[in-house]
C-alpha positions in Angstrom: -18.6 -5.3 -18.4 -20.8 -2.4 -17.4 -22.4 -0.3 -20.0 -22.0 3.1 -18.4 -19.5 4.8 -16.1 -20.5 3.9 -12.6 -17.3 3.0 -10.8 -15.7 5.7 -8.6 -12.1 5.6 -7.4 -11.8 8.0 -4.7 -8.1 8.9 -3.5 -7.3 11.2 -0.7 -4.5 13.7 -2.0 -1.1 13.6 -0.4 -2.9 12.0 2.6 -0.6 12.1 5.6 1.0 15.8 4.5 -2.7 16.9 3.9 -3.7 15.7 7.6 -0.7 17.8 9.1 -1.9 20.9 7.2 -5.4 20.3 8.3 -4.3 20.1 11.9 -1.8 23.1 11.9 -3.2 25.9 9.9 0.5 27.6 9.9 1.4 24.7 7.6 -1.3 25.3 4.9 0.4 26.5 1.5 3.8 25.6 2.8 6.1 22.6 1.8 5.6 19.8 4.3 7.6 16.7 4.7 6.4 13.8 7.0 9.2 11.9 8.4 12.8 12.6 9.2 15.4 10.3 7.9 13.3 9.0 5.1 10.4 10.9 3.4 7.0 9.2 4.2 4.9 11.7 2.6 5.2 15.0 1.0 2.6 18.0 0.4 2.2 19.2 -3.1 4.1 22.2 -2.4 7.0 20.0 -1.6 6.4 17.7 -4.6 6.5 20.8 -6.9 10.2 21.1 -5.7 11.0 17.5 -6.5 10.4 15.7 -3.1 9.2 12.2 -3.4 8.1 9.5 -1.1 11.0 7.2 0.1 13.5 9.9 -0.5 16.2 10.2 1.9 15.6 13.2 4.2 18.9 14.8 3.5 18.2 14.8 -0.3 14.7 16.1 0.4 15.9 19.0 2.4 18.5 19.9 -0.2 15.8 19.9 -2.9 13.5 22.2 -0.5 15.4 23.8 2.3 12.5 25.8 3.5 10.2 22.6 4.0 8.7 21.9 7.4 9.6 18.4 8.5 7.2 16.7 10.9 7.1 13.7 12.7 4.5 11.0 11.6 1.2 10.8 13.7 -0.2 7.5 12.7 -3.1 7.6 15.1 -4.3 10.9 13.4 -4.0 9.2 10.1 -5.9 6.3 11.1 -8.8 8.6 12.5 -9.1 10.6 9.4 -9.2 7.3 7.4 -12.2 5.9 9.5 -14.2 9.2 9.1 -13.6 9.2 5.4 -14.6 5.6 5.0 -17.8 6.3 7.0 -18.7 8.8 4.3 -18.0 6.3 1.5 -20.4 3.8 3.2 -23.0 6.2 3.7 -22.8 6.9 0.1 -23.1 3.4 -1.1 -23.0 -0.1 0.4 -20.7 -1.3 -2.4 -17.4 -0.1 -1.2 -14.1 -2.0 -1.6 -11.2 -0.3 0.3 -7.7 -0.9 -1.3 -5.8 1.2 1.3 -6.3 3.6 4.2 -6.7 6.5 1.8 -8.4 5.1 -1.3 -11.4 3.0 -2.3 -13.7 1.8 -5.2 -17.4 2.8 -4.9 -20.1 1.1 -7.3 -22.9 3.6 -7.6 -24.8 2.1 -10.6 -27.9 1.4 -8.8 -28.4 4.7 -7.2 -29.3 6.9 -9.9 -33.1 7.2 -8.9 -32.2 7.8 -5.2 -29.0 9.8 -5.5 -28.5 11.2 -9.0 -25.9 10.3 -11.6 -22.5 9.0 -10.7 -21.2 12.5 -11.4 -23.6 14.2 -8.9 -22.8 11.5 -6.4 -19.0 12.2 -6.6 -19.5 15.9 -6.5 -21.5 15.6 -3.0 -18.8 13.0 -1.9 -16.0 15.3 -2.5 -17.9 18.1 -0.7 -18.6 15.9 2.2 -15.0 14.8 2.8 -13.9 18.4 2.6 -16.6 19.8 4.9 -16.6 16.8 7.5 -13.1 15.6 7.5 -11.3 18.7 6.1 -9.6 17.0 3.5 -9.2 17.1 -0.4 -10.0 14.1 -2.3 -9.7 13.1 -6.1 -12.4 11.0 -7.8 -12.1 9.1 -11.0 -15.4 7.8 -12.7 -15.3 5.1 -15.4 -17.0 1.9 -16.5 -14.1 -0.4 -15.0 -11.9 -0.2 -11.8 -8.7 0.3 -13.8 -9.9 3.2 -15.7 -11.7 4.8 -12.5 -8.1 4.7 -10.8 -6.3 6.1 -13.7 -8.8 8.9 -14.1 -8.3 9.9 -10.3 -4.7 9.9 -10.7 -5.0 12.2 -13.8 -7.3 14.5 -12.0 -4.9 15.2 -9.0 -4.8 17.3 -7.2 -8.5 17.7 -5.8 -10.1 17.0 -8.9 -12.9 14.9 -10.5 -12.8 13.4 -13.9 -15.3 11.2 -15.6 -14.4 9.0 -18.5 -17.5 8.1 -20.6 -17.5 4.8 -22.5 -17.1 6.5 -25.8 -14.0 8.4 -24.7 -12.2 5.5 -23.2 -9.6 4.9 -26.0 -9.2 8.6 -26.5 -8.3 9.1 -22.8 -6.3 5.9 -22.1 -4.2 5.2 -25.4 -2.2 8.4 -25.3 -1.1 7.9 -21.7 2.4 6.6 -20.8 2.6 3.0 -20.1 3.4 3.8 -16.5 -0.1 4.7 -15.9 -1.2 1.0 -16.2 -1.7 -0.8 -12.9 1.1 -3.1 -12.4 3.7 -1.3 -14.5 6.6 -0.5 -12.1 10.0 1.0 -13.0 11.4 -2.4 -14.0 8.6 -3.3 -16.4 8.4 0.4 -17.7 12.3 0.2 -18.5 11.8 -3.0 -20.3 9.0 -1.6 -22.6 10.9 1.7 -23.1 13.9 -0.5 -24.5 11.4 -2.2 -26.9 10.2 1.2 -28.0 6.8 0.9 -26.2 6.0 4.3 -24.3 2.4 4.7 -24.6 -0.7 2.4 -23.7 -1.5 2.5 -27.2 1.6 1.1 -28.4 1.3 -1.8 -25.8 -2.3 -2.3 -27.1 -1.0 -2.7 -30.7 0.8 -5.8 -29.8 -0.7 -9.2 -30.1 -1.5 -10.9 -26.8 1.0 -13.6 -27.3 3.8 -11.1 -28.1 3.1 -9.3 -24.9 3.2 -12.4 -22.9 6.5 -13.3 -24.6 7.9 -10.2 -23.7 6.7 -9.6 -20.1 5.9 -13.1 -18.9 2.8 -14.9 -19.3 0.7 -13.6 -16.4 1.9 -10.0 -16.5 1.8 -10.0 -20.2 -1.7 -11.1 -20.5 -2.8 -8.9 -17.5 -1.2 -5.5 -19.0 -2.3 -6.3 -22.4 -5.8 -6.8 -21.3 -6.0 -3.5 -19.4 -4.3 -1.6 -22.6 -7.1 -2.9 -24.6 -9.7 -1.7 -22.0 -10.7 -5.1 -20.8 -11.3 -5.2 -16.9 -14.4 -7.2 -15.7 -13.5 -7.3 -12.1 -16.4 -5.9 -10.0 -16.2 -3.9 -6.9 -15.8 -6.5 -4.2 -17.0 -5.8 -0.6 -16.4 -9.3 0.7 -12.9 -10.1 -0.4 -10.7 -10.8 2.7 -7.1 -9.6 2.5 -5.0 -12.1 1.0 -1.7 -11.0 2.6 -0.6 -8.6 5.4 2.7 -6.8 5.3 4.8 -4.0 6.6 8.0 -2.2 5.7 10.6 0.1 7.1 12.5 2.8 5.4 15.9 3.0 7.1 17.6 5.7 5.1 20.8 5.6 3.3 23.4 5.4 6.2 25.3 2.1 6.8 23.8 -0.3 9.0 25.5 -3.3 10.8 24.2 -6.9 10.4 23.0 -6.6 14.1 20.9 -3.5 13.4 19.3 -4.9 10.3 18.4 -8.0 12.2 16.7 -5.9 14.9 14.8 -4.2 12.3 13.7 -7.4 10.6 12.7 -8.8 13.9 10.6 -5.9 14.8 8.9 -6.2 11.5 8.1 -10.0 12.0 7.1 -9.7 15.8 4.4 -7.0 14.8 3.1 -8.8 11.8 2.9 -12.2 13.7 0.8 -10.5 16.5 -1.6 -9.2 13.8 -1.9 -12.6 12.5 -2.9 -13.9 15.9 -5.2 -11.0 16.7 -7.2 -11.7 13.5 -7.1 -15.5 14.1 -5.0 -16.1 10.8 -2.1 -18.1 9.9 0.1 -17.9 6.9 2.1 -20.3 4.5 4.4 -17.8 2.7 6.8 -15.4 4.1 7.8 -12.6 1.5 11.0 -10.4 1.9 11.2 -7.1 -0.1 14.3 -5.2 -0.2 15.2 -1.7 -1.7 18.9 -1.3 -2.2 21.0 1.9 -2.1 20.7 2.3 -5.8 16.9 2.2 -5.5 16.7 -1.0 -7.5 14.5 -3.7 -5.6 14.2 -7.3 -4.9 11.6 -9.8 -3.6 12.2 -13.2 -2.3 9.8 -15.8 -0.8 9.7 -19.1 0.9 6.5 -21.2 1.7 5.8 -23.8 4.3 3.9 -26.9 4.0 1.5 -26.1 6.7 0.3 -22.6 7.9 1.4 -21.3 10.9 1.3 -18.1 13.3 4.3 -18.9 15.3 6.7 -16.0 15.4 9.8 -18.1 15.8 9.0 -20.0 12.7 8.1 -16.9 10.6 11.1 -15.1 11.9 13.4 -18.1 10.7 12.1 -18.0 7.4 12.5 -14.1 7.1 16.1 -14.5 8.4 17.0 -17.2 6.0 15.6 -15.0 3.0 17.7 -12.1 4.3 20.9 -14.1 4.6 20.7 -15.1 1.1 20.5 -11.4 0.1 23.4 -10.6 2.3 26.0 -10.3 -0.5 23.8 -7.9 -2.5 23.3 -5.7 0.5 27.0 -5.6 1.3 27.8 -4.6 -2.3 24.9 -2.0 -2.9 23.5 -1.0 0.4 20.0 -0.9 1.6 17.3 1.6 2.3 14.2 -0.3 2.9 12.9 -3.7 4.5 9.6 -5.0 3.9 8.1 -8.3 5.1 4.6 -9.8 4.0 2.9 -12.9 5.1 0.9 -14.4 2.2 -1.4 -17.4 1.7 -3.5 -16.7 4.7 -5.9 -19.0 6.1 -8.1 -19.3 9.4 -6.5 -19.9 12.5 -8.2 -23.2 12.9 -6.3 -24.6 10.1 -3.2 -24.6 12.1 -1.8 -28.1 12.8 -2.5 -29.1 16.3 1.1 -29.7 17.5 2.2 -27.1 20.0 5.9 -27.3 20.3 6.1 -24.8 23.2 3.7 -25.6 26.1 3.6 -24.0 29.6 1.4 -26.9 31.1 -1.9 -25.3 30.2 -1.7 -25.7 26.6 -0.9 -22.1 25.6 2.0 -21.5 23.4 4.4 -19.0 24.4 3.4 -16.6 21.6 0.0 -16.6 23.1 1.3 -16.1 26.6 3.3 -13.0 25.4 0.4 -11.4 23.6 -1.6 -11.4 26.6 1.2 -9.7 28.6 1.1 -7.1 25.9 -2.6 -6.7 25.8 -2.7 -6.0 29.5 0.4 -4.0 30.0 1.0 -2.3 26.5 2.8 -3.3 23.4 6.3 -2.4 24.9 5.9 -4.4 28.0 7.6 -7.3 26.4 10.3 -7.3 23.8 13.5 -9.1 22.8 16.7 -8.3 24.6 18.1 -7.0 21.3 15.4 -4.5 20.9 15.9 -2.9 24.1 16.6 0.8 23.9 16.3 0.6 20.1 14.0 2.7 18.0 10.8 0.9 17.2 9.9 3.1 14.3 6.3 3.4 13.2 3.5 1.2 11.9 1.7 2.4 8.9 -2.1 2.6 9.5 -3.8 -0.4 8.1 -7.1 -0.8 6.3 -9.5 -2.9 8.5 -9.9 -6.4 7.3 -13.3 -7.4 6.1 -14.9 -10.0 8.5 
């Protein structure tokens, strides 16, 4: 592990809502909600009134009746992200993007050229504000995990450096929810055991943490609680999975509507696979029920594929298996991920659908969409339906 704090975690504040306030001066200082039926993002003014991401639109408006609700503009968010990442890469060649609005930067070798990590972070924040018009929070620490926690603690629009001698003083009093990987379910389990702070988790023996939380999760979280995180900033890692999700609000949906939404998600993801010459072996289905509990299910193939029909069949099978829970508890979000990605040249050679020239139907349809637009070919069941929105994606390293 590094001997000094040289890792920066830079995270744009309330990203979607901040872009809206930047582009419409009349929205500045006012509570802004991005999205209608479901909150996709909220400005800090709206968050102060209790509005949260993924909250139903009706509940959000009850909490904040004077909020301005705006539709998402994904193209604007993608453009802003590219501008910010250009500043990241102009700051240091060692940049690891983890989403469209946050990244790790390693600046340990730049002291003689650019100054201390803190000086570099100050200039980076000033450039993002001046050149892109957005606020960004930065945490600085020896490890990626601590840098990410520091940026979260510094929000909004802050800068926090955690020097090595202050690491325990900074981390151990924090709630366990601050640990990277502790969600609502794990936090509730820890609370039931009387463990509420990172320090209380760190006091456990590693074997005890593994027994309570599972071997992998327990070992990972225990290591973080004891300040062990040797992971370097990785500029070469290819994305191990791709995914998309659709928040659908709380109103009841028919099985036909849910199948249309599922097919839309899978169609888009399969096209992204083929666009990147990738294939996948595992389909993961993520659901959020009406009571805000979540479930994850997956199924793997023996060989990787990029065929829409095969991937949709797997996703539908997982969805059908969850049908009884959906009927009993309702559903507010559907997400699909394709995991265990591999190169397209690893796909088996058999071509089940052939139009005489060796092209599969998927490839032909992709060509039509590329020439005439994404909406030029769609399933009959999707005609006239709301296609929703695609969240901007961090470009995959090639």
